[in-house]
C-alpha positions as CSV (number, residue, x, y, z in Angstrom):
1,X,165.3,260.2,126.2
2,X,161.8,260.9,125.1
3,X,160.6,260.8,128.8
4,X,163.3,263.3,129.7
5,X,162.2,265.7,127.0
6,X,158.5,265.3,128.1
7,X,159.6,266.1,131.7
8,X,161.4,269.2,130.5
9,X,158.5,270.4,128.5
10,X,156.1,269.8,131.3
11,X,158.3,271.6,133.8
12,X,158.7,274.5,131.4
13,X,154.9,274.7,131.0
14,X,154.1,274.7,134.7
15,X,156.8,277.4,135.3
16,X,154.5,279.7,133.4
17,X,151.6,279.0,135.7
18,X,150.5,281.8,138.1
19,X,147.8,281.0,140.6
20,X,145.4,283.7,141.7
21,X,142.7,283.5,144.3
22,X,139.6,285.3,145.5
23,X,136.1,285.2,144.0
24,X,136.1,288.7,142.5
25,X,139.6,288.2,141.0
26,X,138.6,284.9,139.5
27,X,135.5,286.5,137.9
28,X,137.6,289.3,136.4
29,X,140.1,286.7,135.0
30,X,137.4,284.6,133.5
31,X,135.7,287.6,131.9
32,X,139.0,288.6,130.3
33,X,139.2,286.4,127.2
34,X,142.8,287.6,126.5
35,X,144.0,285.7,129.6
36,X,144.9,282.1,129.0
37,X,143.6,279.8,131.7
38,X,144.9,276.4,132.6
39,X,142.5,275.3,135.4
40,X,139.9,276.5,137.9
41,X,140.1,275.2,141.5
42,X,137.1,275.1,143.7
43,X,136.5,274.0,147.3
44,X,133.8,271.3,147.4
45,X,132.2,273.1,150.4
46,X,131.2,276.2,148.3
47,X,127.5,276.9,148.0
48,X,126.6,277.3,144.4
49,X,125.0,280.7,144.6
50,X,126.1,284.3,144.2
51,X,129.7,284.7,143.0
52,X,130.2,281.0,142.8
53,X,127.3,280.5,140.5
54,X,128.7,283.3,138.2
55,X,132.2,281.7,138.3
56,X,130.9,278.3,137.3
57,X,128.8,279.8,134.4
58,X,131.8,281.8,133.1
59,X,134.1,278.7,133.3
60,X,131.5,276.6,131.5
61,X,131.2,279.2,128.8
62,X,134.9,279.2,128.2
63,X,135.2,275.4,128.6
64,X,137.6,275.7,131.5
65,X,138.6,272.6,133.4
66,X,137.4,272.6,137.0
67,X,138.9,270.7,139.9
68,X,137.2,270.3,143.2
69,X,139.2,270.0,146.5
70,X,138.7,270.0,150.2
71,X,139.1,273.4,151.8
72,X,142.5,272.5,153.2
73,X,143.7,271.1,149.9
74,X,142.6,274.2,148.1
75,X,144.5,276.4,150.6
76,X,147.6,274.5,149.7
77,X,147.1,275.4,146.0
78,X,146.2,279.1,146.7
79,X,148.8,279.4,149.4
80,X,146.4,281.9,151.1
81,X,143.7,280.2,153.1
82,X,142.5,283.4,154.7
83,X,141.8,285.2,151.4
84,X,141.1,282.5,148.7
85,X,137.4,282.4,149.5
86,X,137.2,278.8,148.4
87,X,138.4,279.5,144.8
88,X,141.6,280.0,142.8
89,X,142.6,279.9,139.2
90,X,145.7,278.9,137.3
91,X,146.6,281.3,134.5
92,X,149.3,280.8,131.9
93,X,151.6,283.7,131.5
94,X,153.7,283.4,128.3
95,X,155.8,286.3,129.5
96,X,156.8,284.5,132.7
97,X,160.1,282.6,132.4
98,X,162.9,281.1,134.4
99,X,165.8,283.6,134.7
100,X,168.2,281.1,133.0
101,X,166.6,282.4,129.7
102,X,168.5,285.7,130.2
103,X,171.8,283.8,129.5
104,X,170.6,283.3,125.9
105,X,169.8,286.9,125.2
106,X,172.2,289.0,123.1
107,X,171.4,292.3,124.6
108,X,169.0,293.6,127.3
109,X,168.2,296.3,129.7
110,X,166.7,294.7,132.8
111,X,165.5,295.8,136.2
112,X,166.2,293.5,139.1
113,X,164.4,293.6,142.4
114,X,166.1,292.7,145.7
115,X,163.7,292.2,148.5
116,X,160.8,294.3,147.3
117,X,158.0,293.1,149.6
118,X,155.2,295.6,149.0
119,X,152.8,294.2,146.3
120,X,151.6,297.6,145.3
121,X,155.1,298.7,144.6
122,X,155.7,295.6,142.6
123,X,152.6,296.2,140.5
124,X,153.6,299.8,139.8
125,X,157.1,298.8,138.9
126,X,155.8,296.3,136.4
127,X,153.6,299.0,134.9
128,X,156.4,301.5,134.5
129,X,158.8,298.9,133.0
130,X,156.1,297.8,130.5
131,X,155.6,301.4,129.5
132,X,159.2,302.4,129.4
133,X,162.5,301.2,127.8
134,X,163.0,298.1,129.9
135,X,163.3,294.7,128.3
136,X,162.2,292.7,131.4
137,X,162.1,292.3,135.1
138,X,164.1,289.9,137.3
139,X,161.9,288.8,140.2
140,X,163.4,286.5,142.9
141,X,161.2,284.3,145.0
142,X,163.4,284.8,148.0
143,X,162.2,287.6,150.3
144,X,160.0,289.2,147.7
145,X,156.4,290.0,147.0
146,X,154.7,287.3,144.9
147,X,152.4,287.8,141.9
148,X,149.0,288.3,143.5
149,X,145.7,290.0,143.0
150,X,147.1,293.2,144.6
151,X,150.1,293.1,142.2
152,X,147.8,292.6,139.2
153,X,145.5,295.5,140.3
154,X,148.5,297.9,140.8
155,X,150.0,296.9,137.5
156,X,146.7,298.0,135.8
157,X,146.6,295.2,133.3
158,X,150.3,295.3,132.2
159,X,151.5,292.2,134.0
160,X,151.3,290.0,130.9
161,X,152.9,292.7,128.6
162,X,156.4,292.6,130.2
163,X,158.8,289.6,130.3
164,X,159.3,288.6,134.0
165,X,162.2,286.3,134.8
166,X,161.8,284.5,138.1
167,X,164.6,282.9,140.2
168,X,165.1,281.6,143.7
169,X,167.7,284.2,144.7
170,X,168.9,287.2,142.8
171,X,172.5,286.7,143.6
172,X,172.4,283.3,141.8
173,X,171.4,285.0,138.5
174,X,173.7,288.0,138.8
175,X,176.7,285.6,139.4
176,X,176.0,283.8,136.1
177,X,175.4,286.7,133.6
178,X,178.3,287.5,131.3
179,X,179.5,290.8,129.8
180,X,176.9,292.7,131.7
181,X,177.1,296.0,133.5
182,X,175.2,295.6,136.8
183,X,174.3,298.8,138.6
184,X,172.8,299.1,142.1
185,X,170.7,302.1,143.0
186,X,171.7,303.8,146.3
187,X,171.2,307.3,147.8
188,X,174.7,306.9,149.2
189,X,176.4,306.4,145.8
190,X,178.8,309.0,144.4
191,X,178.1,308.5,140.7
192,X,175.0,309.9,139.2
193,X,172.7,307.8,137.0
194,X,172.8,310.6,134.5
195,X,176.5,310.0,133.8
196,X,176.0,306.4,132.7
197,X,175.4,305.5,129.1
198,X,174.9,301.7,129.1
199,X,175.4,299.7,125.9
200,X,174.8,296.0,125.2
201,X,173.7,294.2,128.4
202,X,172.8,296.1,131.6
203,X,170.9,295.3,134.8
204,X,169.7,297.9,137.3
205,X,169.1,296.6,140.8
206,X,166.6,298.2,143.1
207,X,166.7,297.3,146.8
208,X,164.3,296.8,149.7
209,X,162.0,299.7,150.5
210,X,163.7,300.3,153.9
211,X,167.1,298.6,153.8
212,X,168.2,299.0,150.1
213,X,170.3,296.5,148.2
214,X,171.6,293.6,150.2
215,X,175.3,293.2,150.7
216,X,175.3,289.8,148.9
217,X,173.8,291.5,145.8
218,X,175.8,294.7,146.1
219,X,179.1,292.7,145.9
220,X,178.0,291.4,142.5
221,X,177.3,294.9,141.1
222,X,179.9,296.8,139.0
223,X,178.9,300.2,140.1
224,X,176.5,302.0,142.5
225,X,174.4,304.9,141.2
226,X,172.3,307.6,142.7
227,X,169.6,309.9,141.5
228,X,170.6,313.5,142.3
229,X,167.9,315.2,144.5
230,X,167.3,318.7,145.7
231,X,165.9,320.4,148.8
232,X,167.3,317.7,151.2
233,X,165.2,314.9,149.9
234,X,167.0,311.7,150.8
235,X,165.2,309.0,148.8
236,X,162.3,308.2,146.5
237,X,159.7,305.4,146.7
238,X,161.1,302.4,144.9
239,X,158.3,302.4,142.3
240,X,159.1,306.0,141.5
241,X,162.8,305.2,141.1
242,X,161.9,302.3,138.7
243,X,159.8,304.8,136.6
244,X,162.7,307.2,136.3
245,X,165.1,304.4,135.2
246,X,162.5,303.0,132.7
247,X,162.2,306.3,130.9
248,X,165.8,307.5,131.2
249,X,167.4,304.6,129.3
């Protein structure tokens, strides 16, 4: 029983780990004392000069654990051999949780992303949600942009200020939520977003930049909404749409 609880606690801890890579990114993370760090990973082939020397000095100053790996082993940790530059870092995000946590919430207004692949769009969406009236973001691993240096840069430091609920596939989460109004956003919808007054639990689904919300996810939505536009404009950038929703609610 104790072993089982230890396993659950360990699993919950590592679910909050986000791995970032690249020398400049790692330096920025180490310089920001508000970011909680689990471990620094280095390729044993790195020359200890320039940026590497600075990284090691910053890690020592903060008493960060350092693990050394072969270049191929490090690339398996960073998941980006072409851009990791022989270094990556595990940060602990207390705002990063499994989407099953949503089932325990009494009320919420969430934004869910379905196939958003552009990291800059994801970063800007996170920033808008953090600044607006959104309680959190549902981010699936399937067919979506991952948390990366580009996302962090585009979010302008707001990544750790917004609850982010991760899942394997968005449809799995939407099928489990109870007493929740689920709205998809579509330029082809007949009902305007201005006519909806959500109460209690609500989720707004934004689809892929080019194809919109997938059929599997659309089938789980209660209604489809559109943002009325003038002068023949057909659609907005997904990050702009997220901003409008975040401040309309």
